[in-house]
TORFI-687221 format. One line per 2 residues: number of its first residue (from 0); their letters; for each residue y, z, x of N, C-alpha, C. Coordinates in nm, 3 decimals, always signed. Example, Ala and Ser with C-alpha at 12.3 -4.5 7.8 and 13.67 -1.06 7.14 Angstrom:
// residues 2
0> as> -0.569:+0.780:+1.319:-0.450:+0.780:+1.230:-0.330:+0.780:+1.320  -0.225:+0.708:+1.285:-0.106:+0.714:+1.367:+0.003:+0.787:+1.290
***
This chain:
// residues 246
0> ms> -3.233:-3.333:+2.526:-3.252:-3.247:+2.409:-3.212:-3.325:+2.283  -3.296:-3.323:+2.183:-3.267:-3.391:+2.058:-3.151:-3.322:+1.986
2> hk> -3.070:-3.405:+1.912:-2.957:-3.348:+1.840:-3.002:-3.258:+1.726  -3.133:-3.267:+1.690:-3.184:-3.183:+1.582:-3.225:-3.045:+1.631
4> et> -3.242:-3.032:+1.765:-3.284:-2.904:+1.818:-3.166:-2.808:+1.826  -3.196:-2.681:+1.811:-3.093:-2.579:+1.821:-3.131:-2.478:+1.928
6> er> -3.037:-2.401:+1.971:-3.064:-2.295:+2.068:-3.002:-2.166:+2.020  -3.059:-2.058:+2.062:-3.008:-1.927:+2.025:-2.899:-1.889:+2.125
8> vc> -2.787:-1.844:+2.071:-2.674:-1.810:+2.158:-2.624:-1.670:+2.125  -2.555:-1.612:+2.221:-2.492:-1.482:+2.202:-2.341:-1.504:+2.199
10> ik> -2.275:-1.450:+2.097:-2.132:-1.468:+2.085:-2.061:-1.333:+2.082  -1.937:-1.333:+2.129:-1.853:-1.215:+2.118:-1.766:-1.234:+1.995
12> ar> -1.769:-1.138:+1.902:-1.697:-1.155:+1.776:-1.634:-1.024:+1.733  -1.539:-1.035:+1.642:-1.475:-0.917:+1.583:-1.555:-0.881:+1.459
14> kv> -1.639:-0.778:+1.467:-1.724:-0.740:+1.356:-1.648:-0.652:+1.258  -1.664:-0.680:+1.129:-1.605:-0.599:+1.023:-1.708:-0.496:+0.979
16> yd> -1.678:-0.368:+1.003:-1.770:-0.260:+0.967:-1.753:-0.220:+0.821  -1.632:-0.234:+0.768:-1.607:-0.202:+0.628:-1.482:-0.277:+0.584
18> wv> -1.472:-0.300:+0.452:-1.362:-0.382:+0.401:-1.337:-0.346:+0.255  -1.217:-0.300:+0.225:-1.179:-0.269:+0.087:-1.037:-0.320:+0.063
20> tr> -1.002:-0.331:-0.063:-0.865:-0.364:-0.101:-0.817:-0.256:-0.198  -0.687:-0.234:-0.199:-0.630:-0.133:-0.290:-0.488:-0.174:-0.328
22> qv> -0.458:-0.159:-0.458:-0.320:-0.178:-0.503:-0.248:-0.044:-0.494  -0.133:-0.045:-0.429:-0.056:+0.078:-0.407:+0.081:+0.062:-0.470
24> qv> +0.124:+0.165:-0.542:+0.259:+0.168:-0.597:+0.338:+0.276:-0.525  +0.460:+0.242:-0.487:+0.545:+0.339:-0.419:+0.689:+0.315:-0.463
26> sp> +0.764:+0.424:-0.473:+0.903:+0.416:-0.517:+0.991:+0.490:-0.417  +1.091:+0.421:-0.361:+1.190:+0.494:-0.283:+1.263:+0.593:-0.373
28> ks> +1.332:+0.687:-0.313:+1.406:+0.786:-0.389:+1.508:+0.721:-0.482  +1.516:+0.766:-0.608:+1.619:+0.717:-0.700:+1.757:+0.753:-0.645
30> ic> +1.849:+0.659:-0.657:+1.985:+0.679:-0.606:+2.078:+0.693:-0.725  +2.151:+0.803:-0.732:+2.233:+0.831:-0.851:+2.379:+0.851:-0.813
32> ns> +2.466:+0.817:-0.909:+2.610:+0.845:-0.906:+2.673:+0.827:-0.768  +2.723:+0.937:-0.710:+2.800:+0.927:-0.585:+2.716:+0.870:-0.471
34> el> +2.583:+0.885:-0.477:+2.498:+0.831:-0.372:+2.502:+0.679:-0.369  +2.539:+0.618:-0.484:+2.545:+0.473:-0.489:+2.669:+0.417:-0.419
36> eg> +2.768:+0.501:-0.400:+2.889:+0.455:-0.333:+2.857:+0.414:-0.190  +2.895:+0.293:-0.154:+2.869:+0.245:-0.020:+2.734:+0.181:-0.003
38> if> +2.645:+0.188:-0.104:+2.514:+0.125:-0.094:+2.527:-0.027:-0.100  +2.612:-0.077:-0.191:+2.625:-0.221:-0.211:+2.747:-0.278:-0.140
40> ac> +2.730:-0.396:-0.084:+2.840:-0.475:-0.031:+2.849:-0.601:-0.118  +2.970:-0.629:-0.172:+2.987:-0.740:-0.265:+3.086:-0.842:-0.209
42> dw> +3.077:-0.965:-0.258:+3.157:-1.073:-0.201:+3.282:-1.105:-0.282  +3.331:-1.007:-0.363:+3.460:-1.027:-0.429:+3.546:-0.903:-0.404
44> dh> +3.678:-0.922:-0.417:+3.771:-0.813:-0.387:+3.757:-0.700:-0.487  +3.763:-0.578:-0.436:+3.758:-0.462:-0.524:+3.813:-0.341:-0.449
46> dd> +3.843:-0.239:-0.525:+3.892:-0.113:-0.468:+3.775:-0.042:-0.399  +3.796:+0.000:-0.276:+3.688:+0.066:-0.203:+3.640:+0.193:-0.272
48> da> +3.724:+0.252:-0.357:+3.684:+0.375:-0.425:+3.610:+0.348:-0.556  +3.598:+0.221:-0.593:+3.535:+0.190:-0.721:+3.384:+0.217:-0.714
50> ni> +3.327:+0.262:-0.827:+3.183:+0.280:-0.831:+3.116:+0.149:-0.872  +2.982:+0.149:-0.875:+2.911:+0.024:-0.903:+2.940:-0.028:-1.042
52> ad> +2.965:+0.063:-1.138:+2.998:+0.018:-1.274:+3.129:-0.059:-1.273  +3.229:-0.011:-1.197:+3.356:-0.081:-1.187:+3.339:-0.219:-1.124
54> ll> +3.252:-0.226:-1.022:+3.230:-0.354:-0.955:+3.170:-0.456:-1.051  +3.076:-0.412:-1.133:+3.014:-0.505:-1.228:+3.113:-0.552:-1.333
56> ce> +3.208:-0.467:-1.370:+3.306:-0.504:-1.471:+3.413:-0.596:-1.415  +3.440:-0.586:-1.283:+3.545:-0.665:-1.223:+3.507:-0.811:-1.202
58> id> +3.379:-0.843:-1.213:+3.333:-0.977:-1.179:+3.397:-1.083:-1.269  +3.419:-1.199:-1.214:+3.478:-1.311:-1.287:+3.390:-1.346:-1.405
60> pk> +3.445:-1.356:-1.526:+3.365:-1.390:-1.645:+3.290:-1.522:-1.630  +3.338:-1.613:-1.546:+3.271:-1.742:-1.529:+3.136:-1.727:-1.460
62> vg> +3.121:-1.617:-1.389:+2.995:-1.596:-1.317:+2.882:-1.560:-1.412  +2.913:-1.487:-1.519:+2.811:-1.447:-1.615:+2.742:-1.319:-1.573
64> pl> +2.639:-1.278:-1.648:+2.568:-1.152:-1.619:+2.494:-1.159:-1.486  +2.476:-1.044:-1.428:+2.406:-1.035:-1.300:+2.264:-0.985:-1.321
66> av> +2.171:-1.042:-1.246:+2.032:-0.996:-1.247:+2.009:-0.909:-1.124  +1.927:-0.806:-1.141:+1.894:-0.715:-1.030:+1.759:-0.756:-0.972
68> ec> +1.757:-0.789:-0.844:+1.634:-0.831:-0.778:+1.617:-0.751:-0.649  +1.494:-0.748:-0.598:+1.470:-0.677:-0.472:+1.357:-0.747:-0.397
70> yl> +1.352:-0.721:-0.266:+1.251:-0.785:-0.182:+1.222:-0.699:-0.060  +1.106:-0.723:-0.001:+1.067:-0.655:+0.122:+1.154:-0.707:+0.236
72> sd> +1.208:-0.615:+0.317:+1.301:-0.657:+0.422:+1.280:-0.576:+0.549  +1.354:-0.616:+0.655:+1.358:-0.533:+0.774:+1.472:-0.432:+0.757
74> dh> +1.501:-0.355:+0.861:+1.602:-0.250:+0.847:+1.744:-0.304:+0.840  +1.761:-0.436:+0.859:+1.892:-0.498:+0.847:+1.908:-0.575:+0.715
76> gr> +1.808:-0.566:+0.628:+1.816:-0.635:+0.500:+1.767:-0.777:+0.501  +1.714:-0.823:+0.615:+1.662:-0.960:+0.622:+1.525:-0.967:+0.556
78> ki> +1.506:-1.066:+0.469:+1.383:-1.077:+0.391:+1.263:-1.103:+0.481  +1.151:-1.036:+0.449:+1.025:-1.055:+0.520:+0.932:-1.139:+0.434
80> dv> +0.876:-1.242:+0.491:+0.777:-1.323:+0.421:+0.642:-1.253:+0.433  +0.598:-1.192:+0.325:+0.477:-1.109:+0.331:+0.354:-1.190:+0.366
82> ma> +0.346:-1.317:+0.328:+0.230:-1.399:+0.363:+0.232:-1.438:+0.510  +0.352:-1.454:+0.566:+0.361:-1.481:+0.710:+0.318:-1.358:+0.788
84> ah> +0.357:-1.240:+0.737:+0.320:-1.115:+0.803:+0.169:-1.093:+0.797  +0.101:-1.160:+0.702:-0.044:-1.148:+0.686:-0.119:-1.183:+0.815
86> hh> -0.061:-1.271:+0.896:-0.130:-1.320:+1.015:-0.100:-1.237:+1.139  -0.023:-1.130:+1.124:+0.012:-1.046:+1.238:-0.024:-0.901:+1.208
88> rh> -0.067:-0.831:+1.311:-0.100:-0.689:+1.293:+0.025:-0.608:+1.263  +0.138:-0.646:+1.323:+0.262:-0.573:+1.302:+0.373:-0.672:+1.269
90> hk> +0.466:-0.630:+1.189:+0.582:-0.712:+1.155:+0.704:-0.624:+1.168  +0.809:-0.678:+1.231:+0.929:-0.599:+1.251:+0.981:-0.549:+1.117
92> gf> +0.998:-0.420:+1.104:+1.050:-0.360:+0.982:+0.942:-0.314:+0.886  +0.817:-0.357:+0.907:+0.708:-0.313:+0.818:+0.592:-0.262:+0.903
94> ic> +0.541:-0.145:+0.866:+0.433:-0.082:+0.942:+0.318:-0.048:+0.849  +0.198:-0.082:+0.891:+0.075:-0.039:+0.823:-0.023:-0.002:+0.933
96> ke> -0.038:+0.129:+0.960:-0.120:+0.170:+1.072:-0.192:+0.301:+1.040  -0.296:+0.328:+1.118:-0.372:+0.450:+1.099:-0.296:+0.570:+1.157
98> ie> -0.304:+0.681:+1.088:-0.250:+0.808:+1.138:-0.363:+0.880:+1.212  -0.345:+0.901:+1.339:-0.448:+0.969:+1.417:-0.457:+1.115:+1.375
100> qp> -0.580:+1.161:+1.357:-0.603:+1.298:+1.313:-0.655:+1.383:+1.428  -0.608:+1.507:+1.440:-0.659:+1.596:+1.546:-0.811:+1.609:+1.534
102> gg> -0.880:+1.584:+1.644:-1.026:+1.592:+1.639:-1.092:+1.465:+1.591  -1.013:+1.363:+1.560:-1.071:+1.236:+1.514:-1.089:+1.231:+1.364
104> rq> -1.146:+1.121:+1.317:-1.168:+1.101:+1.174:-1.273:+1.199:+1.121  -1.243:+1.259:+1.009:-1.336:+1.355:+0.948:-1.449:+1.281:+0.877
106> tv> -1.571:+1.326:+0.899:-1.687:+1.269:+0.832:-1.707:+1.337:+0.698  -1.734:+1.256:+0.595:-1.747:+1.306:+0.459:-1.881:+1.259:+0.401
108> dv> -1.954:+1.350:+0.337:-2.078:+1.313:+0.268:-2.043:+1.256:+0.131  -2.094:+1.138:+0.103:-2.063:+1.068:-0.022:-2.192:+1.030:-0.092
110> el> -2.196:+1.052:-0.224:-2.311:+1.011:-0.303:-2.277:+0.883:-0.378  -2.355:+0.778:-0.356:-2.334:+0.650:-0.422:-2.382:+0.658:-0.567
112> pd> -2.340:+0.561:-0.651:-2.382:+0.563:-0.791:-2.534:+0.566:-0.811  -2.610:+0.508:-0.716:-2.756:+0.508:-0.730:-2.821:+0.635:-0.677
114> gt> -2.737:+0.732:-0.635:-2.789:+0.860:-0.586:-2.806:+0.868:-0.436  -2.791:+0.756:-0.366:-2.804:+0.756:-0.221:-2.689:+0.833:-0.157
116> ei> -2.722:+0.916:-0.060:-2.619:+0.991:+0.012:-2.593:+0.927:+0.147  -2.467:+0.903:+0.178:-2.429:+0.842:+0.305:-2.312:+0.920:+0.365
118> el> -2.286:+0.893:+0.492:-2.171:+0.953:+0.559:-2.064:+0.847:+0.581  -1.942:+0.877:+0.541:-1.828:+0.791:+0.565:-1.721:+0.870:+0.638
120> qr> -1.621:+0.800:+0.688:-1.512:+0.866:+0.758:-1.384:+0.858:+0.674  -1.304:+0.965:+0.681:-1.177:+0.970:+0.610:-1.070:+0.910:+0.702
122> vk> -1.011:+0.798:+0.657:-0.911:+0.727:+0.737:-0.776:+0.736:+0.664  -0.675:+0.787:+0.734:-0.541:+0.799:+0.677:-0.454:+0.686:+0.728
124> vl> -0.385:+0.619:+0.634:-0.307:+0.501:+0.667:-0.162:+0.522:+0.625  -0.070:+0.493:+0.716:+0.073:+0.500:+0.688:+0.125:+0.361:+0.656
126> ik> +0.190:+0.347:+0.540:+0.258:+0.224:+0.502:+0.406:+0.255:+0.494  +0.485:+0.184:+0.573:+0.626:+0.219:+0.585:+0.709:+0.092:+0.601
128> gf> +0.825:+0.087:+0.534:+0.910:-0.030:+0.547:+1.042:-0.012:+0.477  +1.104:-0.127:+0.443:+1.234:-0.127:+0.379:+1.235:-0.228:+0.264
130> vt> +1.318:-0.200:+0.165:+1.339:-0.293:+0.054:+1.489:-0.307:+0.035  +1.532:-0.429:+0.002:+1.674:-0.457:-0.020:+1.694:-0.505:-0.163
132> vv> +1.798:-0.454:-0.229:+1.829:-0.489:-0.368:+1.952:-0.579:-0.369  +1.945:-0.687:-0.448:+2.059:-0.779:-0.459:+2.093:-0.800:-0.606
134> lv> +2.221:-0.825:-0.634:+2.268:-0.864:-0.766:+2.297:-1.013:-0.761  +2.230:-1.088:-0.847:+2.235:-1.234:-0.842:+2.297:-1.287:-0.971
136> de> +2.388:-1.387:-0.958:+2.449:-1.445:-1.078:+2.359:-1.551:-1.140  +2.406:-1.614:-1.248:+2.323:-1.710:-1.321:+2.288:-1.833:-1.239
138> kg> +2.366:-1.861:-1.135:+2.339:-1.978:-1.050:+2.252:-1.942:-0.930  +2.204:-1.819:-0.926:+2.116:-1.778:-0.818:+2.188:-1.733:-0.693
140> rv> +2.320:-1.720:-0.698:+2.397:-1.677:-0.582:+2.397:-1.524:-0.574  +2.379:-1.472:-0.454:+2.382:-1.328:-0.432:+2.527:-1.282:-0.428
142> rc> +2.566:-1.195:-0.522:+2.704:-1.146:-0.528:+2.718:-1.006:-0.469  +2.611:-0.928:-0.472:+2.610:-0.795:-0.410:+2.477:-0.776:-0.339
144> cs> +2.482:-0.711:-0.224:+2.360:-0.685:-0.147:+2.361:-0.539:-0.102  +2.250:-0.471:-0.122:+2.243:-0.329:-0.086:+2.208:-0.312:+0.061
146> ka> +2.223:-0.191:+0.108:+2.168:-0.156:+0.237:+2.015:-0.158:+0.226  +1.948:-0.170:+0.340:+1.802:-0.162:+0.339:+1.759:-0.020:+0.304
148> lp> +1.678:-0.007:+0.199:+1.634:+0.124:+0.151:+1.494:+0.154:+0.203  +1.473:+0.264:+0.275:+1.343:+0.293:+0.333:+1.242:+0.343:+0.229
150> fa> +1.115:+0.313:+0.251:+1.007:+0.370:+0.170:+0.889:+0.399:+0.262  +0.803:+0.490:+0.219:+0.684:+0.524:+0.297:+0.582:+0.589:+0.205
152> tv> +0.456:+0.566:+0.235:+0.347:+0.632:+0.163:+0.229:+0.646:+0.257  +0.150:+0.752:+0.237:+0.027:+0.773:+0.314:-0.091:+0.761:+0.219
154> qt> -0.184:+0.673:+0.251:-0.303:+0.650:+0.169:-0.426:+0.691:+0.248  -0.522:+0.755:+0.179:-0.646:+0.798:+0.242:-0.762:+0.714:+0.189
156> fl> -0.844:+0.662:+0.281:-0.958:+0.578:+0.246:-1.086:+0.641:+0.300  -1.196:+0.625:+0.225:-1.329:+0.662:+0.273:-1.398:+0.534:+0.319
158> lc> -1.421:+0.523:+0.450:-1.469:+0.398:+0.508:-1.580:+0.423:+0.609  -1.657:+0.320:+0.635:-1.749:+0.322:+0.748:-1.663:+0.295:+0.871
160> ap> -1.628:+0.401:+0.943:-1.534:+0.389:+1.054:-1.581:+0.473:+1.172  -1.693:+0.436:+1.234:-1.742:+0.514:+1.349:-1.646:+0.503:+1.467
162> dg> -1.666:+0.592:+1.564:-1.582:+0.589:+1.685:-1.588:+0.450:+1.748  -1.473:+0.402:+1.789:-1.466:+0.270:+1.851:-1.414:+0.162:+1.758
164> te> -1.416:+0.188:+1.628:-1.361:+0.090:+1.534:-1.210:+0.109:+1.522  -1.141:+0.000:+1.487:-0.996:+0.002:+1.473:-0.957:-0.049:+1.336
166> ld> -0.845:+0.001:+1.287:-0.795:-0.041:+1.156:-0.723:-0.175:+1.165  -0.756:-0.266:+1.075:-0.679:-0.389:+1.056:-0.625:-0.385:+0.914
168> ch> -0.493:-0.377:+0.901:-0.430:-0.359:+0.770:-0.322:-0.463:+0.752  -0.322:-0.530:+0.638:-0.212:-0.620:+0.606:-0.194:-0.628:+0.455
170> vt> -0.079:-0.677:+0.415:-0.043:-0.690:+0.275:-0.072:-0.833:+0.230  -0.149:-0.846:+0.121:-0.181:-0.979:+0.070:-0.093:-1.017:-0.050
172> yf> -0.023:-0.919:-0.106:+0.066:-0.946:-0.219:+0.170:-0.836:-0.227  +0.293:-0.876:-0.264:+0.401:-0.778:-0.275:+0.485:-0.812:-0.398
174> ec> +0.515:-0.709:-0.476:+0.600:-0.727:-0.593:+0.700:-0.613:-0.598  +0.824:-0.646:-0.628:+0.929:-0.545:-0.633:+1.000:-0.552:-0.768
176> ds> +1.020:-0.437:-0.829:+1.092:-0.429:-0.956:+1.205:-0.328:-0.940  +1.327:-0.367:-0.980:+1.442:-0.279:-0.965:+1.521:-0.274:-1.093
178> nl> +1.577:-0.157:-1.121:+1.658:-0.136:-1.240:+1.785:-0.062:-1.201  +1.899:-0.116:-1.245:+2.028:-0.056:-1.215:+2.097:-0.019:-1.345
180> ia> +2.118:+0.110:-1.364:+2.194:+0.160:-1.479:+2.335:+0.190:-1.430  +2.435:+0.127:-1.492:+2.572:+0.145:-1.445:+2.668:+0.158:-1.562
182> td> +2.722:+0.277:-1.582:+2.825:+0.302:-1.683:+2.937:+0.381:-1.616  +3.044:+0.405:-1.689:+3.155:+0.482:-1.633:+3.114:+0.627:-1.604
184> ef> +3.017:+0.678:-1.681:+2.977:+0.819:-1.666:+2.857:+0.837:-1.572  +2.769:+0.736:-1.565:+2.643:+0.757:-1.493:+2.595:+0.627:-1.429
186> sq> +2.547:+0.637:-1.306:+2.489:+0.522:-1.237:+2.360:+0.565:-1.168  +2.259:+0.478:-1.176:+2.131:+0.509:-1.111:+2.060:+0.380:-1.075
188> ld> +2.001:+0.379:-0.955:+1.921:+0.265:-0.909:+1.779:+0.313:-0.885  +1.683:+0.246:-0.952:+1.541:+0.277:-0.935:+1.468:+0.152:-0.886
190> vt> +1.380:+0.171:-0.790:+1.302:+0.060:-0.733:+1.156:+0.100:-0.731  +1.069:+0.009:-0.775:+0.924:+0.032:-0.771:+0.858:-0.085:-0.699
192> la> +0.772:-0.053:-0.602:+0.704:-0.154:-0.524:+0.554:-0.151:-0.555  +0.494:-0.268:-0.563:+0.349:-0.280:-0.577:+0.298:-0.364:-0.460
194> lc> +0.208:-0.308:-0.381:+0.153:-0.378:-0.266:+0.002:-0.384:-0.278  -0.055:-0.499:-0.245:-0.200:-0.512:-0.235:-0.238:-0.502:-0.088
196> ld> -0.310:-0.396:-0.053:-0.348:-0.373:+0.085:-0.489:-0.425:+0.111  -0.505:-0.491:+0.224:-0.636:-0.537:+0.270:-0.671:-0.451:+0.391
198> iq> -0.774:-0.366:+0.377:-0.807:-0.267:+0.478:-0.944:-0.299:+0.537  -0.948:-0.318:+0.669:-1.074:-0.345:+0.736:-1.087:-0.255:+0.859
200> me> -1.211:-0.213:+0.887:-1.243:-0.142:+1.011:-1.321:-0.239:+1.098  -1.271:-0.261:+1.220:-1.327:-0.367:+1.305:-1.353:-0.316:+1.446
202> ad> -1.439:-0.392:+1.519:-1.463:-0.366:+1.661:-1.520:-0.494:+1.722  -1.495:-0.514:+1.852:-1.551:-0.628:+1.923:-1.697:-0.599:+1.957
204> vk> -1.786:-0.692:+1.922:-1.929:-0.677:+1.949:-1.985:-0.811:+1.996  -2.106:-0.806:+2.053:-2.177:-0.928:+2.090:-2.295:-0.943:+1.996
206> le> -2.303:-1.059:+1.930:-2.396:-1.077:+1.819:-2.476:-1.206:+1.830  -2.595:-1.201:+1.772:-2.671:-1.321:+1.739:-2.696:-1.310:+1.589
208> ve> -2.638:-1.401:+1.511:-2.634:-1.378:+1.367:-2.671:-1.500:+1.288  -2.716:-1.473:+1.164:-2.719:-1.568:+1.055:-2.612:-1.521:+0.960
210> ak> -2.526:-1.610:+0.914:-2.407:-1.565:+0.840:-2.398:-1.622:+0.701  -2.327:-1.550:+0.615:-2.287:-1.598:+0.484:-2.152:-1.536:+0.452
212> ic> -2.083:-1.594:+0.356:-1.949:-1.546:+0.320:-1.958:-1.403:+0.268  -1.866:-1.316:+0.314:-1.864:-1.179:+0.264:-1.732:-1.151:+0.195
214> rp> -1.733:-1.050:+0.111:-1.616:-1.013:+0.033:-1.596:-0.862:+0.040  -1.476:-0.813:+0.001:-1.457:-0.667:+0.001:-1.554:-0.599:-0.093
216> re> -1.595:-0.478:-0.058:-1.681:-0.400:-0.146:-1.597:-0.325:-0.247  -1.663:-0.271:-0.348:-1.595:-0.183:-0.444:-1.557:-0.054:-0.373
218> ei> -1.432:-0.011:-0.387:-1.387:+0.106:-0.314:-1.448:+0.233:-0.372  -1.482:+0.326:-0.284:-1.531:+0.458:-0.323:-1.412:+0.552:-0.322
220> ie> -1.379:+0.608:-0.438:-1.267:+0.699:-0.451:-1.316:+0.842:-0.430  -1.246:+0.914:-0.344:-1.286:+1.051:-0.316:-1.268:+1.137:-0.440
222> gl> -1.367:+1.219:-0.468:-1.365:+1.300:-0.589:-1.281:+1.425:-0.575  -1.298:+1.516:-0.671:-1.224:+1.641:-0.670:-1.266:+1.727:-0.551
224> ic> -1.171:+1.805:-0.499:-1.203:+1.889:-0.385:-1.276:+2.016:-0.428  -1.266:+2.051:-0.556:-1.333:+2.172:-0.603:-1.482:+2.144:-0.622
226> pp> -1.572:+2.222:-0.558:-1.716:+2.197:-0.574:-1.762:+2.234:-0.714  -1.869:+2.170:-0.764:-1.921:+2.205:-0.896:-1.978:+2.347:-0.896
228> kq> -1.971:+2.412:-1.010:-2.021:+2.548:-1.023:-2.173:+2.550:-1.007  -2.222:+2.631:-0.914:-2.365:+2.642:-0.891:-2.418:+2.769:-0.958
230> fp> -2.521:+2.752:-1.043:-2.581:+2.865:-1.112:-2.709:+2.907:-1.040  -2.743:+3.037:-1.042:-2.870:+3.081:-0.982:-2.987:+3.016:-1.054
232> eq> -3.097:+2.993:-0.980:-3.215:+2.934:-1.042:-3.276:+3.031:-1.143  -3.327:+2.973:-1.253:-3.390:+3.055:-1.357:-3.539:+3.070:-1.329
234> cp> -3.604:+3.146:-1.415:-3.749:+3.163:-1.409:-3.806:+3.108:-1.539  -3.819:+2.978:-1.553:-3.858:+2.919:-1.682:-3.998:+2.959:-1.729
236> ei> -4.081:+3.005:-1.635:-4.217:+3.044:-1.677:-4.215:+3.164:-1.771  -4.116:+3.250:-1.756:-4.114:+3.369:-1.842:-3.995:+3.372:-1.938
238> fp> -3.885:+3.299:-1.905:-3.769:+3.301:-1.994:-3.693:+3.170:-1.982  -3.660:+3.105:-2.094:-3.688:+3.151:-2.232:-3.825:+3.108:-2.284
240> ah> -3.907:+3.039:-2.199:-4.036:+2.990:-2.247:-4.123:+3.102:-2.298  -4.126:+3.219:-2.229:-4.213:+3.329:-2.268:-4.180:+3.380:-2.407
242> rr> -4.050:+3.383:-2.444:-4.008:+3.432:-2.574:-4.051:+3.333:-2.683  -4.048:+3.202:-2.651:-4.083:+3.104:-2.754:-4.230:+3.115:-2.792
244> hr> -4.317:+3.154:-2.696:-4.462:+3.155:-2.723:-4.510:+3.288:-2.779  -4.422:+3.383:-2.796:-4.467:+3.511:-2.849:-4.492:+3.503:-2.999
***
């Protein structure tokens, strides 16, 4: 057989039925005043009854001001490398999975911008994990570390997800922002997470294909649940046209 000749082959592959991306923002519960007691463990001596404001004031002046940082972690506060987790369906301490619905995925009629009507399935996804907050000095040393703080959110997607397809979900980017207000009268810790989710519906199939690079489609956002007001049909032959011609 000449090296220029080709043959048709059948391959078993993981077919992507649909693919979207979404940026999700989620915030764990704000922690205030007495709830902050016991949240942080610090590496300098202090009174166990002191609040977080007292701890910040007790720090050695040579250390300088503390910065508040946070990161995705497991339930023990160990940092998770989100890009490493990208290559695994599951990562200890972080979950992104479909929520099974009684009776299966609900089919929804969707009208595309060009007027085409198609059927998609409503897929519910649970994103759940932990975030840890640290207070870092000017030299980058961690002086206080919080307990792992849980967060969770449920996101609903409209996807081509027929029976037999499975969800493949992973995080392609993670950003954490934390703010700590600490005075003698009031203390509060707020954390906001931004995650970029890569959502695919997949199934094993046997294919003979010609291929090209594909990319995520523009996501279809589900509209309002309230149906538009429907008016009875008029009789234009007699009203108001009949009045105009009189």
